[in-house]
C-alpha positions in Angstrom: -17.5 -15.3 -78.6 -19.5 -12.6 -80.9 -17.8 -9.2 -80.5 -20.1 -6.1 -80.5 -20.3 -3.3 -80.2 -22.2 0.3 -80.5 -22.1 4.2 -81.2 -24.7 6.0 -79.1 -26.8 5.3 -82.2 -27.2 2.4 -82.0 -26.8 1.6 -78.5 -30.3 0.9 -77.4 -30.3 -1.5 -80.5 -27.2 -3.1 -78.7 -29.0 -3.8 -75.5 -31.7 -5.6 -77.2 -29.1 -7.5 -78.8 -27.1 -9.1 -75.6 -30.0 -10.3 -74.5 -31.4 -12.3 -77.7 -27.9 -13.4 -77.3 -28.3 -14.4 -73.7 -31.6 -15.9 -73.8 -30.0 -18.2 -77.0 -26.7 -19.0 -74.6 -25.1 -17.1 -76.9 -21.2 -15.8 -75.7 -20.7 -12.7 -76.8 -17.6 -10.3 -75.3 -18.8 -6.2 -75.6 -17.0 -3.5 -76.3 -18.4 -0.3 -76.1 -20.2 2.0 -75.8 -21.8 1.5 -73.1 -24.4 4.1 -72.9 -26.1 7.1 -75.5 -23.1 9.3 -74.2 -22.4 11.2 -77.8 -19.0 9.0 -79.5 -16.9 8.0 -82.0 -18.7 4.8 -84.5 -15.0 4.8 -85.5 -13.4 3.0 -82.1 -16.0 1.0 -81.2 -15.8 -0.5 -85.2 -12.2 -0.8 -85.1 -12.3 -2.3 -81.5 -15.3 -5.3 -82.9 -12.9 -6.0 -86.0 -9.7 -6.9 -85.0 -11.1 -8.6 -81.8 -12.4 -10.8 -85.1 -9.9 -10.5 -87.4 -7.4 -11.5 -84.7 -9.8 -14.5 -83.9 -10.2 -13.6 -80.5 -13.9 -13.8 -81.6 -16.0 -16.0 -84.5 -18.0 -12.8 -85.8 -19.1 -9.6 -84.7 -22.2 -7.0 -84.3 -21.6 -3.5 -84.8 -24.5 -0.9 -84.4 -25.0 2.6 -85.4 -27.5 5.0 -86.4 -27.2 3.7 -90.3 -24.7 0.6 -89.9 -23.4 2.7 -93.2 -20.4 4.3 -91.2 -19.4 1.6 -88.3 -19.4 -0.9 -92.2 -16.5 1.0 -93.4 -14.7 1.6 -90.0 -14.5 -2.1 -89.7 -14.1 -2.9 -93.0 -11.1 -1.0 -93.6 -9.5 -4.4 -91.5 -7.4 -7.0 -93.2 -9.4 -9.6 -93.4 -12.7 -8.4 -92.6 -15.9 -8.5 -93.8 -18.1 -6.4 -92.8 -22.3 -7.0 -94.2 -24.7 -4.0 -94.1 -27.7 -6.0 -93.6 -31.5 -4.2 -93.6 -33.6 -7.7 -94.0 -32.7 -11.3 -94.0 -31.9 -12.4 -97.1 -29.0 -10.0 -97.3 -27.7 -11.8 -93.8 -28.5 -14.9 -95.5 -26.7 -13.9 -98.5 -24.1 -12.6 -97.5 -23.2 -15.5 -95.3 -23.6 -18.2 -97.3 -21.5 -16.5 -100.8 -18.8 -13.8 -99.1 -18.0 -15.4 -95.7 -19.2 -12.1 -93.1 -18.3 -12.5 -90.7 -19.5 -8.9 -89.2 -22.7 -8.2 -89.5 -23.5 -4.3 -89.1 -27.2 -2.2 -88.5 -28.8 0.5 -88.4 -30.5 0.5 -85.1 -32.1 3.8 -86.5 -32.9 1.7 -89.3 -34.5 -2.1 -88.4 -36.7 -1.9 -86.0 -35.8 -5.0 -83.0 -38.1 -7.9 -84.0 -36.2 -7.9 -87.7 -33.3 -6.9 -85.6 -33.2 -10.0 -84.5 -33.8 -12.4 -87.4 -31.2 -10.5 -88.9 -28.6 -11.6 -86.4 -30.2 -15.4 -86.4 -30.4 -15.7 -89.6 -26.2 -14.0 -89.5 -25.1 -16.6 -87.3 -27.4 -19.9 -88.1 -26.6 -19.7 -91.7 -22.9 -21.2 -92.3 -20.6 -20.2 -95.6 -21.4 -22.1 -98.3 -17.9 -23.9 -99.2 -18.4 -23.2 -103.2 -15.3 -22.6 -105.1 -17.0 -19.3 -107.1 -17.6 -17.7 -103.9 -13.8 -19.1 -102.5 -12.5 -17.8 -105.4 -14.3 -14.3 -105.7 -13.6 -13.3 -101.6 -9.5 -14.5 -102.3 -9.8 -12.0 -105.1 -10.8 -9.1 -102.3 -8.3 -10.1 -100.4 -5.4 -9.8 -102.6 
């Protein structure tokens, strides 16, 4: 199950991502926002981060205007490694090296086509489980 959330700046891209997840047959839980009315991104960043940290969902996707604020919020939750990605290389590397569990995107930064490729890369790339990466992730958690 994928947790997904956005503020108004990421709402339209979130809706495109939801259609894409449905087309792929992937289950998700939408934590809002549910329209383009102005809201505060920390509310949705926290909801998604807690759903992932608590094990309700395996991974998360967050979208705000830039992806910055919502990723900062998510990373405040213990056990979350949210990565703001603007290309597929970043999405692949953060899964392979950081075992990132939340993808953050900027709805005003990346177009829909690229964003969907980034989502696919993030969801389809496994963690490498290499000792050096495990050691570094453990150091983040300490």
